[in-house]
N, C-alpha and C positions, 0 to 999 in steps of 0.2 A: 506308441503305434496306435493304440485305441483312441487316444485323444485326437490324433491327426485325422482319424476316420470320422470323428464326431464334429470336426470343424464345420462342414456344410450344414449340419443340424443347427449349430449355434448361430451361424450366419443367417439361416432362415428365421430363427427366433428373433434376432435383432432387427432384421428387415420387416418382420411382421409387426413388431412393436413400433417401429418407425412409421409404418403405414397407418397404424391405429391413431397415433398422435399427430400425424403430419398436418392435417387441416387445422387443428388447434394451434400448433406451433406457428404455422403460416399466418393465421388470422391475428394471433396475439403479437407476433413480430411486426406485422403491418401497423397495428394500432400503436404499439410502443414507438416504432420508428417515426411514425407521423407526428408524434408528440415530442420526441427527444432528439431526433436527427434534424437539427435546425436548418441545415443546408437544403433539405428536401421536406421541410415541415408541411404536412397536409398533402403532399404530392405522391406518396407511395400508394399506387393502386393495388399492387399485390406483391406477395413474397412467395417464391416457389422453392421447395426443397426437392431434392432427388428422391426417387422412390426407394432406392437401396443405398447402402453405404459404399458400394463399389463406385469409385469416382464421384463421391458425394459433392454436391454443390448447392449453394444457396444463390438464388437470383432475385433481384429487386426490379420492379417495373414501375416506371413513372406513369402518372395518370394520362399522359399523352400517348402511352403505348410502348415507348422505347424502353429497352433494358438499361438499368443504371449499373454500370460496371463497378464492382467492388474495388477493383484495382485502381480506379481513377478517383476514389474518395481520398480526401486529404487525411493526414494522420489523426486529427481530432475526430473526424467522421468515422474513421475505422475504429477508433477507440469506443465511440458511442455505439457503433454497430455490435462490437464484441460484448459490450456491457449489456445491451438489450438481449442478445442471444443468451448470455449467461442467466439473466433474470427470467426469461421466458422458459428456458429448459428447467431451471430450478422450480419455478412456480407450477409447471405442468408435470413435474415428477411426482412419484408416489411417496416421497419422503421429504423431510424438511431439514436439509443439511445447512450448516452455517456457511456463509459466503465470506471469502477473504479476497480483498483486492489490494494490489500494490500499485503505487504510482497512479493514484486515482484521477488526478487532474492535470498531469504533466503537459499536455499539448492543447488543452481546451481554451477557447476564447471565453470572454466574460459572459456572453449570453448562454453558451453551452454549460458553463459552470453553474449559472443560476438555475437552469432547468433541471440539472442533475440534483442540485441541493433541494429543490422543491418537489420534484416528481419522482426521482429515482431512489436515492438513498433512504429516505424515510420509509419507503414501502418495499425495499428490496427483499429482506428476509427477517425472520425473527431474531437471528443473530448475524450481524455483519461486522467483520473486522476490516478496518481500513488501515493500511500501512502508508503513512504519508509524512510529508514535511510541512513546515509552516508556509511554504510557497504554494502548496497544493490546497491545503485546508487552512486558510488564513485565520489567525487568532482573532482579529477584530471584526470579522464579518462572517465567513463561512462556518467557523466553529460555533458562533452564537446561534446560527440558524439550525445547526444539527444538534446542539446541546440537549434540547428536549427529548431526543431519541437516543441519547448516549447513556449507558449505564456505568462504563468504566473507561478511564483513559490512562495511558502510560507514555512516558517519554524515555527513549533509549539514549543514554549519553555515553559516547565513546571516550574512554580514557586512553589517550595515545601513549602516555608514559607508562601506565600500568598495563597496557595491552589487554584491556578488558572493556566490557560494556556494563554500565550500571543502569538498572531499571528504577525509574522514579514514578510515583503517582502523579497524575495530572497531565495536561496537554501543554507542554512547553511552559510550565509555570502557572497555568490556569487550572485550578481545582474545580471539580464539578460542584454545582450548587446542590444543596440538600433538598 
């Protein structure tokens, strides 16, 4: 009963924290989206966040003035948008948590993959864990670009007959250079 009575207090605290960081989040998202969201590269004039968490929304505006509907972005652009949001919130937080991303490149085109390899993953966090397949982080190209930033790699191999998974060192047969 006491906790239920305190709910408005906690909502006020959360909304106050949101307002304090709102401008920073908006500006950093605009900067990152202009660099990483290739379908609108250099065309995001502003990003707007709601003032409270009630009916929270994020809006993007084109430099021509019109709103860019998030619902109309293709799957790759939505993935980039979410990854930018993750990076900005993590970077503007008061702590340095590790970041874990699954299916990192599933729907991205070649140009979007390249910009993430160069601009996003190397600077994402002090500790980033990518869960991927060789079709997402290709052994002959993507992996080689990320390798200078990698400290450990593992490959999970499913044993259908044994009904278990074995963990091996290396990225699908490639061991890290010392």
